[in-house]
N, CA, C and O atoms as a GROMACS GRO file, in nm:
protein
  300
    1MET      N    1  20.796   1.453  12.291
    1MET     CA    2  20.891   1.570  12.222
    1MET      C    3  20.798   1.687  12.183
    1MET      O    4  20.689   1.688  12.127
    2ILE      N    5  20.871   1.775  12.226
    2ILE     CA    6  20.781   1.930  12.158
    2ILE      C    7  20.880   1.984  12.066
    2ILE      O    8  20.996   2.010  12.096
    3VAL      N    9  20.825   2.000  11.952
    3VAL     CA   10  20.921   2.065  11.836
    3VAL      C   11  20.817   2.198  11.817
    3VAL      O   12  20.702   2.185  11.774
    4VAL      N   13  20.892   2.359  11.866
    4VAL     CA   14  20.850   2.451  11.822
    4VAL      C   15  20.897   2.502  11.700
    4VAL      O   16  21.016   2.479  11.676
    5LEU      N   17  20.840   2.561  11.625
    5LEU     CA   18  20.842   2.578  11.490
    5LEU      C   19  20.852   2.743  11.482
    5LEU      O   20  20.780   2.800  11.564
    6LYS      N   21  20.924   2.821  11.401
    6LYS     CA   22  20.910   2.948  11.365
    6LYS      C   23  20.785   3.016  11.317
    6LYS      O   24  20.694   2.962  11.254
    7SER      N   25  20.792   3.149  11.357
    7SER     CA   26  20.638   3.186  11.271
    7SER      C   27  20.656   3.174  11.109
    7SER      O   28  20.756   3.194  11.040
    8ASN      N   29  20.523   3.134  11.072
    8ASN     CA   30  20.504   3.119  10.918
    8ASN      C   31  20.638   3.040  10.829
    8ASN      O   32  20.718   3.088  10.748
    9PRO      N   33  20.624   2.904  10.881
    9PRO     CA   34  20.721   2.812  10.828
    9PRO      C   35  20.707   2.758  10.705
    9PRO      O   36  20.600   2.701  10.687
   10ASN      N   37  20.797   2.760  10.600
   10ASN     CA   38  20.790   2.701  10.477
   10ASN      C   39  20.678   2.580  10.474
   10ASN      O   40  20.677   2.494  10.563
   11GLN      N   41  20.588   2.578  10.370
   11GLN     CA   42  20.476   2.495  10.409
   11GLN      C   43  20.540   2.329  10.348
   11GLN      O   44  20.502   2.220  10.393
   12THR      N   45  20.653   2.350  10.229
   12THR     CA   46  20.738   2.236  10.187
   12THR      C   47  20.796   2.180  10.278
   12THR      O   48  20.773   2.060  10.294
   13GLN      N   49  20.873   2.234  10.350
   13GLN     CA   50  20.950   2.180  10.468
   13GLN      C   51  20.902   2.122  10.574
   13GLN      O   52  20.954   2.036  10.646
   14LEU      N   53  20.755   2.196  10.582
   14LEU     CA   54  20.670   2.154  10.735
   14LEU      C   55  20.619   2.014  10.665
   14LEU      O   56  20.610   1.910  10.730
   15ASP      N   57  20.588   2.022  10.533
   15ASP     CA   58  20.542   1.850  10.484
   15ASP      C   59  20.643   1.768  10.486
   15ASP      O   60  20.621   1.648  10.499
   16TYR      N   61  20.776   1.818  10.475
   16TYR     CA   62  20.876   1.691  10.462
   16TYR      C   63  20.913   1.636  10.627
   16TYR      O   64  20.966   1.529  10.654
   17LEU      N   65  20.871   1.736  10.719
   17LEU     CA   66  20.919   1.711  10.829
   17LEU      C   67  20.810   1.619  10.892
   17LEU      O   68  20.838   1.536  10.979
   18ILE      N   69  20.688   1.637  10.844
   18ILE     CA   70  20.557   1.571  10.902
   18ILE      C   71  20.597   1.440  10.854
   18ILE      O   72  20.624   1.349  10.933
   19ASN      N   73  20.602   1.426  10.723
   19ASN     CA   74  20.604   1.311  10.633
   19ASN      C   75  20.711   1.220  10.691
   19ASN      O   76  20.678   1.102  10.703
   20TRP      N   77  20.843   1.256  10.732
   20TRP     CA   78  20.951   1.197  10.794
   20TRP      C   79  20.936   1.167  10.903
   20TRP      O   80  21.009   1.077  10.944
   21LEU      N   81  20.849   1.222  10.986
   21LEU     CA   82  20.827   1.174  11.124
   21LEU      C   83  20.725   1.075  11.166
   21LEU      O   84  20.714   0.997  11.261
   22GLU      N   85  20.636   1.111  11.038
   22GLU     CA   86  20.531   1.001  11.027
   22GLU      C   87  20.601   0.822  10.980
   22GLU      O   88  20.566   0.710  11.016
   23SER      N   89  20.691   0.861  10.903
   23SER     CA   90  20.749   0.716  10.852
   23SER      C   91  20.806   0.653  10.968
   23SER      O   92  20.796   0.531  10.987
   24LYS      N   93  20.879   0.748  11.061
   24LYS     CA   94  20.931   0.663  11.176
   24LYS      C   95  20.843   0.608  11.312
   24LYS      O   96  20.887   0.568  11.420
   25ASN      N   97  20.690   0.621  11.263
   25ASN     CA   98  20.595   0.562  11.357
   25ASN      C   99  20.569   0.674  11.471
   25ASN      O  100  20.525   0.628  11.577
   26ILE      N  101  20.591   0.819  11.465
   26ILE     CA  102  20.567   0.903  11.554
   26ILE      C  103  20.405   0.978  11.510
   26ILE      O  104  20.383   1.023  11.397
   27SER      N  105  20.333   0.977  11.590
   27SER     CA  106  20.182   1.040  11.573
   27SER      C  107  20.215   1.212  11.601
   27SER      O  108  20.289   1.247  11.693
   28ILE      N  109  20.157   1.299  11.519
   28ILE     CA  110  20.209   1.436  11.590
   28ILE      C  111  20.047   1.478  11.603
   28ILE      O  112  19.946   1.440  11.543
   29HIS      N  113  20.072   1.577  11.713
   29HIS     CA  114  19.937   1.658  11.729
   29HIS      C  115  20.006   1.805  11.710
   29HIS      O  116  20.120   1.840  11.740
   30THR      N  117  19.907   1.876  11.656
   30THR     CA  118  19.970   2.023  11.570
   30THR      C  119  19.899   2.122  11.648
   30THR      O  120  19.778   2.106  11.635
   31SER      N  121  19.928   2.211  11.720
   31SER     CA  122  19.884   2.342  11.784
   31SER      C  123  19.943   2.482  11.708
   31SER      O  124  20.063   2.506  11.692
   32ILE      N  125  19.846   2.558  11.670
   32ILE     CA  126  19.874   2.671  11.603
   32ILE      C  127  19.863   2.800  11.673
   32ILE      O  128  19.749   2.812  11.716
   33GLY      N  129  19.902   2.854  11.688
   33GLY     CA  130  19.898   2.998  11.806
   33GLY      C  131  19.910   3.091  11.720
   33GLY      O  132  19.924   3.068  11.600
   34ASP      N  133  19.906   3.226  11.781
   34ASP     CA  134  19.967   3.330  11.696
   34ASP      C  135  20.070   3.379  11.628
   34ASP      O  136  20.069   3.452  11.529
   35SER      N  137  20.162   3.331  11.690
   35SER     CA  138  20.282   3.338  11.672
   35SER      C  139  20.386   3.228  11.639
   35SER      O  140  20.492   3.254  11.582
   36HIS      N  141  20.350   3.114  11.675
   36HIS     CA  142  20.382   3.002  11.654
   36HIS      C  143  20.347   2.883  11.631
   36HIS      O  144  20.236   2.878  11.683
   37MET      N  145  20.374   2.766  11.579
   37MET     CA  146  20.301   2.619  11.580
   37MET      C  147  20.394   2.550  11.624
   37MET      O  148  20.517   2.564  11.622
   38ILE      N  149  20.300   2.442  11.683
   38ILE     CA  150  20.385   2.358  11.798
   38ILE      C  151  20.354   2.216  11.724
   38ILE      O  152  20.257   2.205  11.648
   39LEU      N  153  20.443   2.105  11.750
   39LEU     CA  154  20.438   1.966  11.719
   39LEU      C  155  20.466   1.893  11.837
   39LEU      O  156  20.572   1.891  11.899
   40GLY      N  157  20.334   1.819  11.871
   40GLY     CA  158  20.376   1.738  11.993
   40GLY      C  159  20.351   1.567  11.941
   40GLY      O  160  20.246   1.508  11.914
   41LEU      N  161  20.519   1.514  11.941
   41LEU     CA  162  20.546   1.407  11.878
   41LEU      C  163  20.508   1.302  11.995
   41LEU      O  164  20.569   1.312  12.102
   42VAL      N  165  20.422   1.215  11.979
   42VAL     CA  166  20.406   1.098  12.053
   42VAL      C  167  20.457   0.942  11.982
   42VAL      O  168  20.427   0.896  11.872
   43GLY      N  169  20.526   0.896  12.067
   43GLY     CA  170  20.565   0.761  12.031
   43GLY      C  171  20.693   0.749  12.067
   43GLY      O  172  20.734   0.827  12.153
   44ASP      N  173  20.787   0.646  12.007
   44ASP     CA  174  20.896   0.615  12.059
   44ASP      C  175  20.976   0.753  12.011
   44ASP      O  176  21.001   0.754  11.891
   45THR      N  177  21.018   0.862  12.081
   45THR     CA  178  21.096   0.945  12.021
   45THR      C  179  21.250   0.925  12.063
   45THR      O  180  21.328   1.002  12.008
   46SER      N  181  21.303   0.832  12.155
   46SER     CA  182  21.449   0.795  12.218
   46SER      C  183  21.494   0.819  12.101
   46SER      O  184  21.582   0.904  12.094
   47LYS      N  185  21.444   0.749  11.968
   47LYS     CA  186  21.526   0.694  11.825
   47LYS      C  187  21.577   0.846  11.798
   47LYS      O  188  21.691   0.870  11.757
   48LEU      N  189  21.481   0.945  11.826
   48LEU     CA  190  21.499   1.058  11.708
   48LEU      C  191  21.630   1.126  11.774
   48LEU      O  192  21.675   1.096  11.885
   49ASP      N  193  21.684   1.227  11.682
   49ASP     CA  194  21.819   1.301  11.723
   49ASP      C  195  21.712   1.444  11.744
   49ASP      O  196  21.616   1.474  11.674
   50ALA      N  197  21.760   1.504  11.848
   50ALA     CA  198  21.677   1.636  11.845
   50ALA      C  199  21.767   1.709  11.786
   50ALA      O  200  21.714   1.801  11.722
   51ASP      N  201  21.922   1.706  11.779
   51ASP     CA  202  21.984   1.796  11.694
   51ASP      C  203  21.965   1.806  11.574
   51ASP      O  204  21.980   1.911  11.512
   52LEU      N  205  21.920   1.670  11.512
   52LEU     CA  206  21.905   1.688  11.338
   52LEU      C  207  21.788   1.772  11.320
   52LEU      O  208  21.783   1.839  11.216
   53ILE      N  209  21.688   1.780  11.408
   53ILE     CA  210  21.555   1.830  11.374
   53ILE      C  211  21.557   1.930  11.408
   53ILE      O  212  21.493   2.008  11.338
   54SER      N  213  21.635   1.994  11.544
   54SER     CA  214  21.709   2.152  11.517
   54SER      C  215  21.741   2.183  11.445
   54SER      O  216  21.690   2.294  11.427
   55ALA      N  217  21.834   2.149  11.341
   55ALA     CA  218  21.909   2.182  11.246
   55ALA      C  219  21.835   2.275  11.143
   55ALA      O  220  21.874   2.375  11.083
   56LEU      N  221  21.698   2.198  11.144
   56LEU     CA  222  21.600   2.251  10.998
   56LEU      C  223  21.586   2.420  11.022
   56LEU      O  224  21.597   2.486  11.125
   57ASP      N  225  21.565   2.449  10.925
   57ASP     CA  226  21.526   2.604  10.937
   57ASP      C  227  21.432   2.637  10.973
   57ASP      O  228  21.424   2.754  11.009
   58ILE      N  229  21.308   2.545  10.981
   58ILE     CA  230  21.180   2.607  11.004
   58ILE      C  231  21.142   2.584  11.184
   58ILE      O  232  21.033   2.613  11.235
   59VAL      N  233  21.248   2.532  11.250
   59VAL     CA  234  21.263   2.471  11.356
   59VAL      C  235  21.330   2.576  11.441
   59VAL      O  236  21.437   2.629  11.409
   60GLU      N  237  21.243   2.609  11.581
   60GLU     CA  238  21.310   2.732  11.644
   60GLU      C  239  21.381   2.631  11.781
   60GLU      O  240  21.495   2.628  11.828
   61SER      N  241  21.292   2.576  11.806
   61SER     CA  242  21.346   2.444  11.911
   61SER      C  243  21.315   2.326  11.923
   61SER      O  244  21.235   2.296  11.835
   62VAL      N  245  21.340   2.239  11.993
   62VAL     CA  246  21.328   2.108  12.037
   62VAL      C  247  21.337   2.053  12.173
   62VAL      O  248  21.450   2.021  12.209
   63LYS      N  249  21.243   2.037  12.255
   63LYS     CA  250  21.235   1.991  12.395
   63LYS      C  251  21.210   1.833  12.395
   63LYS      O  252  21.144   1.777  12.307
   64ARG      N  253  21.275   1.760  12.510
   64ARG     CA  254  21.207   1.631  12.533
   64ARG      C  255  21.111   1.643  12.653
   64ARG      O  256  21.132   1.723  12.744
   65VAL      N  257  21.015   1.568  12.652
   65VAL     CA  258  20.934   1.561  12.768
   65VAL      C  259  20.990   1.477  12.874
   65VAL      O  260  20.984   1.503  12.994
   66GLN      N  261  21.054   1.359  12.814
   66GLN     CA  262  21.076   1.252  12.882
   66GLN      C  263  21.220   1.212  12.862
   66GLN      O  264  21.239   1.198  12.741
   67GLU      N  265  21.340   1.186  12.939
   67GLU     CA  266  21.456   1.164  12.868
   67GLU      C  267  21.469   1.043  12.898
   67GLU      O  268  21.443   0.978  13.000
   68PRO      N  269  21.538   1.002  12.742
   68PRO     CA  270  21.568   0.848  12.762
   68PRO      C  271  21.654   0.793  12.869
   68PRO      O  272  21.754   0.858  12.899
   69TYR      N  273  21.632   0.684  12.930
   69TYR     CA  274  21.668   0.614  13.050
   69TYR      C  275  21.778   0.500  12.998
   69TYR      O  276  21.758   0.451  12.886
   70LYS      N  277  21.894   0.455  13.077
   70LYS     CA  278  21.959   0.358  13.053
   70LYS      C  279  21.922   0.230  13.085
   70LYS      O  280  21.844   0.241  13.180
   71ASN      N  281  21.938   0.103  13.052
   71ASN     CA  282  21.860  -0.035  13.165
   71ASN      C  283  21.978  -0.042  13.218
   71ASN      O  284  22.094  -0.028  13.182
   72ALA      N  285  21.894  -0.082  13.358
   72ALA     CA  286  21.952  -0.118  13.504
   72ALA      C  287  21.996  -0.257  13.513
   72ALA      O  288  21.896  -0.329  13.507
   73ASN      N  289  22.087  -0.314  13.522
   73ASN     CA  290  22.098  -0.426  13.590
   73ASN      C  291  22.132  -0.455  13.731
   73ASN      O  292  22.149  -0.351  13.794
   74ARG      N  293  22.148  -0.559  13.800
   74ARG     CA  294  22.176  -0.554  13.923
   74ARG      C  295  22.316  -0.645  13.968
   74ARG      O  296  22.324  -0.724  14.062
   75LYS      N  297  22.402  -0.613  13.890
   75LYS     CA  298  22.530  -0.628  13.900
   75LYS      C  299  22.613  -0.549  13.988
   75LYS      O  300  22.735  -0.568  13.993
   0.00000   0.00000   0.00000
């Protein structure tokens, strides 16, 4: 999952988001550019609600790299 943050995010909200994600056993890879900051989330992100993350003030967009899939059976 990729989380694109707005330019100059509030440090308090950013720390809260990172601590919350780490409590869910998600490792975070941070990329800082000229105008945006990107968080690459690695781990089981299927249990994370993308709408909940995108509702934060510091988040510009959330993109899933791999869509969760349904378990298939042979019936």
